[in-house]
Every structure is written in structure tokens, then in C-alpha cells.
C-alpha positions in Angstrom: 95.4 149.4 112.0 94.3 146.0 110.6 95.9 142.7 111.5 97.5 142.3 108.2 99.1 145.8 108.3 100.3 145.1 111.9 101.9 141.8 110.8 103.6 143.4 107.9 104.9 146.1 110.2 106.1 143.5 112.7 108.1 141.8 110.0 109.7 145.2 109.1 110.4 145.7 112.8 112.5 142.5 113.1 114.4 143.5 110.0 115.0 147.0 111.4 116.1 145.6 114.8 118.6 143.1 113.3 120.2 145.6 111.0 123.7 146.5 112.3 123.9 149.9 113.9 125.0 151.9 116.9 122.4 150.1 119.0 123.7 146.7 118.2 127.3 147.8 118.9 126.2 149.3 122.2 124.3 146.2 123.3 127.2 143.9 122.4 129.7 146.1 124.1 127.7 146.0 127.3 127.2 142.2 127.1 130.9 141.6 126.5 132.0 143.9 129.3 129.4 143.2 132.0 127.7 139.9 131.1 124.2 139.2 130.0 122.3 140.1 133.2 123.9 143.4 134.0 124.6 144.3 130.4 120.9 144.0 129.5 120.2 147.3 131.3 121.8 148.9 128.2 119.0 147.3 126.1 116.4 148.8 128.5 117.8 152.2 127.7 117.9 151.4 123.9 114.2 150.6 124.1 113.4 153.8 125.9 115.3 155.6 123.2 113.2 153.9 120.5 110.0 154.9 122.4 111.3 158.5 122.5 111.9 158.5 118.7 108.4 157.2 118.0 106.9 159.8 120.3 108.9 162.6 118.6 107.6 161.4 115.2 104.1 161.0 116.5 104.0 164.5 117.9 105.2 166.0 114.6 108.5 167.1 116.2 110.3 164.7 113.8 109.0 166.5 110.8 110.2 169.9 112.2 113.6 168.4 112.9 113.9 167.0 109.3 112.7 170.3 107.9 115.1 172.5 110.0 118.7 172.3 108.8 120.0 173.9 112.0 118.1 171.6 114.3 119.0 168.5 112.3 122.7 169.5 112.3 122.8 170.1 116.0 121.2 166.8 116.9 123.2 165.0 114.3 126.6 166.2 115.6 125.5 165.7 119.2 124.8 162.0 118.5 127.9 161.6 116.4 130.2 163.1 119.0 128.6 161.0 121.7 129.3 157.8 119.8 132.9 158.9 119.2 133.3 159.6 122.9 132.0 156.2 123.7 134.4 154.7 121.3 137.4 156.6 122.9 136.3 155.5 126.3 136.0 151.8 125.2 139.4 152.1 123.4 141.1 153.3 126.5 139.3 150.9 128.9 141.5 148.9 131.3 142.7 145.7 129.7 141.7 143.5 132.6 138.7 141.1 133.2 135.6 142.6 134.6 135.9 142.9 138.5 132.9 142.9 140.8 132.9 145.0 143.9 131.9 143.9 147.3 128.3 144.1 146.4 128.7 142.0 143.3 128.1 145.0 141.0 130.4 146.2 138.1 131.7 149.7 137.9 128.8 151.1 135.8 125.4 151.0 137.5 122.2 150.0 135.8 121.1 153.6 135.6 124.3 154.6 133.8 123.8 151.7 131.3 120.1 152.7 130.8 121.2 156.3 130.2 123.8 155.2 127.8 121.5 153.1 125.7 118.8 155.8 125.7 121.1 158.5 124.6 122.5 156.3 121.7 119.1 155.9 120.2 117.5 159.2 121.2 120.3 161.3 119.8 120.2 159.6 116.4 118.4 161.8 113.9 118.9 159.1 111.3 116.4 157.1 113.3 113.9 160.0 113.3 114.1 160.4 109.5 113.8 156.7 109.0 110.7 156.5 111.1 109.3 159.5 109.2 109.8 157.6 105.9 108.6 154.2 107.1 105.8 154.7 109.7 103.3 156.6 107.5 103.1 153.7 105.1 101.4 151.7 107.9 99.1 154.4 109.2 95.4 154.8 108.4 94.9 158.6 108.3 91.1 158.1 108.6 91.5 156.4 112.1 92.7 158.0 115.3 96.5 158.2 115.1 97.4 157.9 118.7 96.4 154.3 119.2 98.2 153.5 115.9 101.5 155.1 117.1 101.1 153.2 120.4 100.9 149.9 118.6 103.8 150.9 116.5 105.9 152.0 119.5 105.1 148.8 121.4 106.0 146.6 118.5 109.3 148.3 117.9 110.1 148.2 121.6 109.3 144.5 121.8 111.4 143.5 118.8 114.3 145.8 119.9 114.1 144.3 123.5 114.5 140.8 122.0 117.1 141.4 119.4 119.3 143.7 121.5 119.0 141.1 124.3 120.2 138.4 121.9 123.2 140.6 120.9 123.9 141.2 124.6 123.9 137.4 125.4 125.8 136.6 122.3 128.6 138.9 123.2 128.5 137.9 126.9 129.5 134.4 125.9 132.9 135.8 124.7 133.6 136.8 128.4 134.8 133.4 129.3 137.3 133.4 126.4 139.0 136.6 127.3 141.8 135.8 129.7 145.0 137.7 128.8 145.4 141.6 128.7 146.2 141.4 125.1 142.9 139.7 124.2 140.9 142.1 126.3 142.7 145.1 124.9 142.1 143.8 121.4 138.3 143.5 122.0 138.1 146.9 123.7 139.8 148.5 120.7 137.5 146.6 118.3 134.4 147.9 119.9 135.9 151.3 120.4 136.7 151.5 116.8 133.1 150.4 115.8 131.7 153.2 118.1 133.9 155.8 116.4 133.2 154.5 112.9 129.4 154.7 113.7 129.9 158.3 114.9 131.8 159.2 111.8 129.3 157.7 109.6 126.4 159.5 111.4 128.3 162.7 110.9 128.0 162.2 107.1 124.3 161.6 107.2 122.3 164.3 105.4 118.6 165.2 105.9 116.2 164.7 103.0 115.4 168.0 101.1 111.8 169.0 101.8 
């Protein structure tokens, strides 16, 4: 991969990361509920999910997923239902400020937040199909593919880590403004609705005919 090609892909990566989607909703939800420091563990999971998606595409599994109607449908509905479940959970969350336990930790551990972020990105077949459409444009088929996929994966992971971290910090600033149960309930239901809307939208996504 030449420097010019990489720079072009880097610009595309920033645009991809800033595009609103389930990952951004997830990052902002964690930042709002747990603050920037603890909420950022969700972004770690989102980055792992991106790395998983790139690996899937690089190994050719993505092409099989896109070609198989059954596999695509199973993964699509798994991702959609997971987002809807997150939405219901957020909608029904307790309308009270975040409380720290005796150890100064909120009720979801860092591993739970990592798992949540990872599942949001890894279970999204739309991301796989998108990568299948975009990544080949930046590959040199005459050169070894593994190093090129590694560069692509690291680039996407870096931009996602920065952008999702920005969304997390941005949302965490709202924490100090949330005081009354009515305000907290409203924001919980807003993010719950966004999760459910993202799940419903994913359920309508159709694979490309190959």
C-alpha cells in the first residue's frame, strides 16, 4: 500500500467513524451513564469489534456471509435483536444519578462494557458488507494482502478509538446537567429509543445480490 493510498483510506476512515450509527450511540450512552473514564471501556470493545470485522473480511469469511442468505439473515437478526434489547434495557434504566459503590466502580464492570461494545460492532453484518465494498478499492492485489489488511485494521481501529472517545467525552459532559429523575428518565428513553431504532433499521438491511 502506497503512502497516497493510505492517506486516502485514512480520510475515508475518519468519515466512516464520524458517521452516526450504533457504535456512536453505544459510546455516547456509556459516556452519559458512566462518565468519560469508565465509559471509554465501551470504545475499547467497539475497536475490538472493528478489528474482528476486518479479520472476517480479510479471511474471506465476509464474502461467504454476504453470499449466504441464511448466514446473513441469522447474523443480521442477532445484531438487530441485540440492539433492541440494549434499547429496552436503557429505556427501563433507573431514573437516578449514577452511584458509585464502595470501590468507586459503577454497576457495569469494564469487561461488561468491553463485551457490549464488541458485540455491537461484531454482530453488524452491514459493517461486513460495507468493508467488502470499500476495502478492495485500496488493496494492491499484486502485493501480499496480510500486511495491507493489517494497515487497514490498525487505521480503522485508531480512528474509531479517537472518534468514539470523543463521543464518550462529549456525552459525559451532560452528566453534570442531569439532576432530576425526570431529566435522567428523559435521556435514558432518548438513548433507549435510538438503540431500538438502530436495531429496527438494521433489520431492514438487505444483502447485495451476488
